[in-house]
LUMNUSE-320814 format. One record per residue (C-alpha): residue in three letters; x, y, z. Coordinates in nm, 3 decimals. Each point is the difference from the previous one (the first is absolute). Layout:
<recs>
type->ALA&east->X&north->Y&up->Z
...
</recs>
This chain:
<recs>
type->MET&east->11.875&north->9.248&up->15.220
type->SER&east->0.374&north->-0.085&up->-0.087
type->THR&east->0.294&north->0.194&up->0.065
type->THR&east->0.232&north->-0.213&up->-0.226
type->GLY&east->0.170&north->0.227&up->-0.250
type->ALA&east->-0.184&north->0.302&up->0.136
type->SER&east->0.144&north->0.376&up->0.068
type->ALA&east->0.144&north->0.080&up->0.291
type->ASP&east->-0.310&north->0.156&up->0.133
type->PRO&east->-0.259&north->-0.204&up->-0.164
type->LEU&east->-0.305&north->0.130&up->0.197
type->ALA&east->0.118&north->0.351&up->-0.072
type->ALA&east->-0.059&north->-0.117&up->-0.379
type->LEU&east->-0.338&north->-0.084&up->0.061
type->GLY&east->-0.097&north->0.369&up->0.078
type->SER&east->0.055&north->0.044&up->-0.340
type->LEU&east->-0.271&north->-0.217&up->-0.145
type->PRO&east->-0.295&north->0.187&up->-0.167
type->GLY&east->-0.230&north->0.146&up->0.259
type->VAL&east->0.198&north->-0.081&up->0.292
type->ALA&east->0.123&north->0.350&up->0.071
type->GLU&east->-0.347&north->0.131&up->0.008
type->SER&east->-0.091&north->-0.259&up->0.268
type->VAL&east->0.248&north->0.110&up->0.236
type->GLU&east->-0.045&north->0.367&up->-0.052
type->SER&east->-0.380&north->-0.087&up->0.034
type->VAL&east->0.065&north->-0.209&up->0.299
type->ARG&east->0.256&north->0.282&up->0.172
type->LYS&east->-0.296&north->0.266&up->-0.027
type->ALA&east->-0.244&north->-0.239&up->0.159
type->VAL&east->0.234&north->-0.046&up->0.282
type->ASP&east->0.101&north->0.362&up->0.015
type->ARG&east->-0.384&north->0.107&up->0.049
type->VAL&east->-0.057&north->-0.247&up->0.305
type->TYR&east->0.300&north->0.131&up->0.152
type->GLY&east->-0.086&north->0.344&up->-0.037
type->HIS&east->-0.361&north->-0.029&up->0.170
type->ARG&east->0.029&north->0.207&up->0.283
type->ILE&east->-0.136&north->-0.316&up->0.207
type->MET&east->0.291&north->-0.151&up->-0.104
type->ARG&east->0.186&north->0.260&up->0.206
type->ARG&east->-0.162&north->-0.052&up->0.343
type->ARG&east->-0.130&north->-0.360&up->-0.035
type->SER&east->0.228&north->-0.234&up->-0.214
type->ASN&east->0.021&north->-0.276&up->0.273
type->GLU&east->-0.385&north->-0.041&up->-0.042
type->ILE&east->0.011&north->0.038&up->-0.371
type->THR&east->0.304&north->-0.270&up->0.003
type->SER&east->-0.217&north->-0.229&up->0.222
type->GLU&east->-0.305&north->0.007&up->-0.211
type->ALA&east->0.187&north->-0.054&up->-0.330
type->ALA&east->0.165&north->-0.299&up->0.190
type->LEU&east->-0.337&north->-0.164&up->0.056
type->ARG&east->-0.136&north->0.069&up->-0.327
type->GLY&east->0.316&north->-0.107&up->-0.164
type->ALA&east->-0.038&north->-0.352&up->0.196
type->ARG&east->-0.375&north->-0.018&up->-0.107
type->GLY&east->0.124&north->0.043&up->-0.386
type->SER&east->0.263&north->-0.233&up->0.011
type->ALA&east->-0.216&north->-0.237&up->0.175
type->ALA&east->-0.263&north->0.039&up->-0.271
type->LEU&east->0.237&north->-0.061&up->-0.276
type->SER&east->0.107&north->-0.345&up->0.183
type->GLY&east->-0.382&north->-0.107&up->-0.012
type->ALA&east->-0.089&north->0.133&up->0.342
type->ASP&east->-0.229&north->0.319&up->-0.107
type->TRP&east->-0.121&north->0.120&up->0.340
type->ALA&east->-0.195&north->0.311&up->0.068
type->LEU&east->0.240&north->0.287&up->0.165
type->GLU&east->-0.218&north->0.010&up->0.315
type->GLU&east->0.014&north->-0.364&up->0.053
type->VAL&east->0.396&north->0.013&up->-0.039
type->ARG&east->-0.038&north->0.324&up->0.250
type->ARG&east->-0.218&north->-0.213&up->0.241
type->ARG&east->0.131&north->-0.378&up->-0.007
type->THR&east->0.283&north->-0.107&up->0.258
type->ASP&east->0.030&north->-0.349&up->-0.082
type->PHE&east->0.151&north->-0.094&up->-0.302
type->SER&east->0.002&north->-0.369&up->0.045
type->GLY&east->-0.245&north->-0.265&up->-0.137
type->GLU&east->-0.076&north->0.021&up->-0.324
type->ASP&east->0.191&north->0.063&up->-0.315
type->GLY&east->-0.124&north->0.357&up->-0.058
type->ALA&east->0.069&north->0.102&up->0.333
type->ARG&east->0.371&north->-0.151&up->0.030
type->THR&east->0.040&north->0.207&up->-0.343
type->VAL&east->-0.108&north->0.322&up->0.127
type->GLY&east->0.224&north->-0.081&up->0.345
type->ALA&east->0.310&north->-0.035&up->-0.244
type->ALA&east->-0.090&north->0.308&up->-0.139
type->LEU&east->-0.023&north->0.225&up->0.285
type->ARG&east->0.298&north->-0.187&up->0.125
type->LEU&east->0.224&north->0.101&up->-0.329
type->THR&east->-0.099&north->0.353&up->-0.007
type->ALA&east->0.099&north->0.028&up->0.364
type->GLU&east->0.330&north->-0.172&up->-0.031
type->ALA&east->0.083&north->0.177&up->-0.337
type->GLY&east->0.121&north->0.335&up->0.176
type->GLN&east->0.225&north->-0.181&up->0.250
type->LEU&east->0.208&north->-0.178&up->-0.311
type->LEU&east->0.117&north->0.328&up->-0.179
type->SER&east->0.334&north->0.016&up->0.108
type->VAL&east->0.068&north->-0.398&up->-0.069
type->TRP&east->-0.158&north->0.065&up->-0.365
type->ARG&east->0.286&north->0.170&up->-0.153
type->GLN&east->0.250&north->-0.224&up->0.130
type->SER&east->-0.159&north->-0.350&up->-0.012
type->PRO&east->-0.340&north->-0.024&up->-0.180
type->LEU&east->0.025&north->-0.366&up->0.006
type->ARG&east->-0.014&north->-0.003&up->0.375
type->VAL&east->-0.274&north->0.240&up->0.010
type->LEU&east->-0.224&north->-0.221&up->-0.255
type->ALA&east->0.062&north->-0.278&up->0.231
type->ARG&east->-0.083&north->0.216&up->0.311
type->LEU&east->-0.336&north->0.096&up->-0.186
type->HIS&east->-0.101&north->-0.380&up->-0.102
type->LEU&east->0.056&north->-0.088&up->0.387
type->VAL&east->-0.233&north->0.299&up->0.107
type->ALA&east->-0.248&north->-0.088&up->-0.265
type->ALA&east->-0.021&north->-0.382&up->0.088
type->ALA&east->0.028&north->0.056&up->0.390
type->GLU&east->0.092&north->-0.374&up->0.053
type->GLN&east->0.315&north->-0.214&up->0.028
type->ALA&east->0.026&north->-0.232&up->-0.259
type->PRO&east->0.335&north->-0.092&up->-0.207
type->GLU&east->-0.153&north->0.172&up->-0.312
type->VAL&east->-0.058&north->0.333&up->0.157
type->GLY&east->0.250&north->0.270&up->-0.058
type->ARG&east->0.180&north->-0.133&up->-0.267
type->PRO&east->-0.031&north->-0.050&up->-0.419
type->ARG&east->-0.194&north->-0.317&up->-0.058
type->GLN&east->0.200&north->-0.319&up->-0.105
type->ARG&east->-0.042&north->-0.240&up->-0.260
type->GLY&east->-0.346&north->-0.189&up->0.043
type->GLU&east->-0.143&north->0.234&up->0.234
type->ARG&east->-0.354&north->0.103&up->-0.099
type->VAL&east->-0.064&north->0.379&up->-0.033
type->ASP&east->-0.359&north->0.138&up->0.139
type->GLU&east->-0.084&north->0.312&up->-0.201
type->PRO&east->-0.324&north->-0.071&up->-0.194
type->LEU&east->-0.085&north->0.356&up->-0.105
type->ILE&east->0.327&north->0.001&up->-0.229
type->GLU&east->0.006&north->-0.262&up->-0.264
type->LEU&east->0.293&north->0.058&up->-0.202
type->PRO&east->0.245&north->-0.270&up->-0.062
type->LEU&east->0.236&north->-0.058&up->0.314
type->PRO&east->0.378&north->0.069&up->-0.046
type->GLY&east->0.177&north->-0.292&up->0.113
type->VAL&east->0.237&north->0.009&up->0.305
type->ASP&east->0.314&north->0.058&up->-0.177
type->GLU&east->-0.126&north->0.307&up->-0.186
type->VAL&east->-0.150&north->0.121&up->0.324
type->SER&east->0.323&north->0.012&up->0.145
type->ALA&east->0.177&north->0.133&up->-0.261
type->ARG&east->-0.257&north->0.303&up->-0.029
type->LEU&east->-0.033&north->0.105&up->0.336
type->GLU&east->0.392&north->0.007&up->0.034
type->GLY&east->-0.019&north->0.254&up->-0.280
type->LEU&east->-0.260&north->0.183&up->0.148
type->SER&east->0.172&north->0.016&up->0.301
type->GLU&east->0.311&north->0.139&up->-0.185
type->LEU&east->-0.199&north->0.260&up->-0.139
type->ILE&east->-0.145&north->0.140&up->0.330
type->VAL&east->0.340&north->-0.014&up->0.156
type->ALA&east->0.178&north->0.171&up->-0.264
type->GLY&east->-0.274&north->0.288&up->-0.026
type->GLY&east->-0.026&north->0.182&up->-0.278
type->SER&east->-0.168&north->0.304&up->-0.170
type->ALA&east->-0.365&north->-0.177&up->-0.083
type->PRO&east->-0.308&north->0.204&up->0.144
type->ALA&east->-0.125&north->-0.154&up->0.305
type->LEU&east->-0.305&north->-0.109&up->-0.232
type->VAL&east->0.188&north->-0.214&up->-0.206
type->THR&east->0.188&north->-0.173&up->0.256
type->ALA&east->-0.309&north->-0.088&up->0.182
type->ALA&east->-0.173&north->-0.141&up->-0.305
type->VAL&east->0.284&north->-0.213&up->-0.088
type->VAL&east->0.036&north->-0.158&up->0.380
type->HIS&east->-0.356&north->-0.029&up->0.020
type->GLY&east->-0.035&north->-0.144&up->-0.367
type->GLU&east->0.293&north->-0.241&up->0.078
type->LEU&east->-0.138&north->-0.118&up->0.294
type->LEU&east->-0.318&north->-0.074&up->-0.156
type->ALA&east->0.170&north->-0.170&up->-0.294
type->LEU&east->0.206&north->-0.204&up->0.205
type->ARG&east->-0.216&north->-0.088&up->0.297
type->PRO&east->0.315&north->-0.099&up->0.202
type->PHE&east->-0.178&north->-0.145&up->0.307
type->VAL&east->-0.261&north->-0.262&up->0.051
type->SER&east->-0.269&north->0.251&up->0.099
type->HIS&east->-0.092&north->0.352&up->0.050
type->ASN&east->0.225&north->0.162&up->-0.303
type->GLY&east->-0.266&north->0.220&up->-0.101
type->LEU&east->-0.005&north->0.152&up->0.328
type->VAL&east->0.392&north->0.015&up->0.060
type->ALA&east->0.046&north->0.136&up->-0.369
type->ARG&east->-0.242&north->0.295&up->0.089
type->ALA&east->0.188&north->0.061&up->0.344
type->ALA&east->0.334&north->0.007&up->-0.167
type->ALA&east->-0.131&north->0.265&up->-0.265
type->ARG&east->-0.127&north->0.186&up->0.290
type->ILE&east->0.316&north->-0.008&up->0.167
type->VAL&east->0.164&north->0.111&up->-0.319
type->LEU&east->-0.214&north->0.340&up->-0.023
type->ILE&east->0.033&north->0.049&up->0.358
type->GLY&east->0.426&north->-0.022&up->0.011
type->SER&east->0.005&north->0.168&up->-0.323
type->GLY&east->-0.128&north->0.358&up->0.142
type->LEU&east->-0.304&north->-0.034&up->-0.258
type->ASP&east->-0.242&north->-0.051&up->0.300
type->PRO&east->0.211&north->-0.021&up->0.312
type->LYS&east->-0.304&north->0.031&up->0.228
type->SER&east->-0.158&north->-0.287&up->-0.159
type->VAL&east->-0.318&north->0.176&up->-0.076
type->CYS&east->-0.079&north->-0.084&up->-0.360
type->PRO&east->-0.100&north->-0.358&up->0.012
type->MET&east->0.025&north->-0.165&up->-0.340
type->GLU&east->-0.153&north->-0.314&up->0.114
type->VAL&east->-0.275&north->0.244&up->0.024
type->GLY&east->-0.006&north->0.064&up->-0.401
type->HIS&east->0.095&north->-0.334&up->-0.088
type->ALA&east->-0.330&north->-0.120&up->0.159
type->GLU&east->-0.192&north->0.249&up->-0.141
type->LEU&east->0.122&north->-0.059&up->-0.339
type->GLY&east->-0.091&north->-0.355&up->0.067
type->ARG&east->0.130&north->-0.345&up->-0.021
type->ALA&east->-0.069&north->-0.059&up->-0.372
type->ALA&east->0.214&north->0.319&up->-0.108
type->TYR&east->0.256&north->-0.096&up->0.255
type->ALA&east->0.094&north->-0.320&up->-0.153
type->ALA&east->-0.033&north->0.124&up->-0.362
type->ALA&east->0.231&north->0.255&up->0.099
type->LEU&east->0.227&north->-0.252&up->0.130
type->GLU&east->-0.022&north->-0.208&up->-0.310
type->GLY&east->0.177&north->0.317&up->-0.148
type->TYR&east->0.294&north->-0.020&up->0.264
type->VAL&east->0.043&north->-0.351&up->-0.054
type->SER&east->0.000&north->0.029&up->-0.362
type->ALA&east->0.321&north->0.209&up->0.053
type->THR&east->-0.062&north->0.190&up->-0.352
type->PRO&east->0.014&north->0.395&up->0.049
type->GLY&east->-0.361&north->0.057&up->-0.044
type->GLY&east->-0.073&north->-0.270&up->0.270
type->MET&east->0.225&north->0.168&up->0.206
type->ALA&east->-0.118&north->0.333&up->-0.035
type->ALA&east->-0.343&north->-0.110&up->0.055
type->TRP&east->0.051&north->-0.178&up->0.325
type->ILE&east->0.219&north->0.321&up->0.124
type->ALA&east->-0.297&north->0.237&up->-0.096
type->HIS&east->-0.270&north->-0.220&up->0.145
type->CYS&east->0.238&north->-0.004&up->0.341
type->GLY&east->0.020&north->0.385&up->-0.062
type->ARG&east->-0.347&north->0.036&up->-0.008
type->ALA&east->-0.088&north->-0.183&up->0.291
type->VAL&east->0.258&north->0.199&up->0.222
type->GLU&east->-0.239&north->0.296&up->-0.117
type->LEU&east->-0.290&north->-0.180&up->0.092
type->GLY&east->0.150&north->-0.055&up->0.355
type->ALA&east->0.089&north->0.374&up->-0.001
type->ARG&east->-0.361&north->0.100&up->-0.071
type->GLU&east->-0.113&north->-0.248&up->0.255
type->SER&east->0.193&north->0.172&up->0.269
type->THR&east->-0.064&north->0.372&up->-0.145
type->ALA&east->-0.380&north->-0.121&up->0.080
type->VAL&east->0.109&north->-0.067&up->0.363
type->CYS&east->0.141&north->0.309&up->0.038
type->GLU&east->-0.281&north->0.168&up->-0.104
type->ALA&east->-0.245&north->-0.169&up->0.208
type->LEU&east->0.219&north->0.038&up->0.277
type->GLN&east->0.016&north->0.398&up->-0.060
type->ARG&east->-0.393&north->-0.007&up->-0.014
type->GLY&east->0.014&north->-0.177&up->0.362
type->ALA&east->-0.185&north->-0.326&up->-0.186
type->ALA&east->0.269&north->-0.232&up->0.078
</recs>
């Protein structure tokens, strides 16, 4: 994504791409159905907690650690093998996202640095800051060409300026751009996918679309599959109108599937089955 020569509100302009308005409306209806469920009025904290767990599991799956939900629920030790560390990082990020809402609109780059620190859970010079020349990126499931550090710096600044300035773009569009831009740039030496999805979650919560965080789009992305996720991301990176619209629609479908997941949780609670 480039803002060079763009209109004053380039994210809002994306809302006019073919099919995007329909995706935005479909997402709104799906989210409204969850929030209108009678269980949400009485047990929303339980739905939020369950959505967080399922969202973390989905994000970890997209980063190569596809664990069963009950295994994520059961485990307490997430050290050791790579898969366990990935799941642990996803759980930490999901918990942290809700604590960073007030900072996000003032300093998105600070939030991204914090998310990387939380994901990495270690003290090292390369943790919590954008990568520098010569540093390798460990993100094996994203095979797109890696932008250089100068491009990363410029585009992160541009993204930050757009977030701070605000605008009239629908929450789905903003979340999709934040998500896609971070995946395309891979600004950190590790955990970029997890950070990108956590940042998108922050946008959806902070925008008011999903204030209780009960529509875990990570669940939807995992359900749609890594191959579809990668293909849609290629559309974003292409920067063509069709590619951008397809990525936004893909993200919208993921939110809808997350909403469907929490609706099922509500139904199970209503039946006394969960």
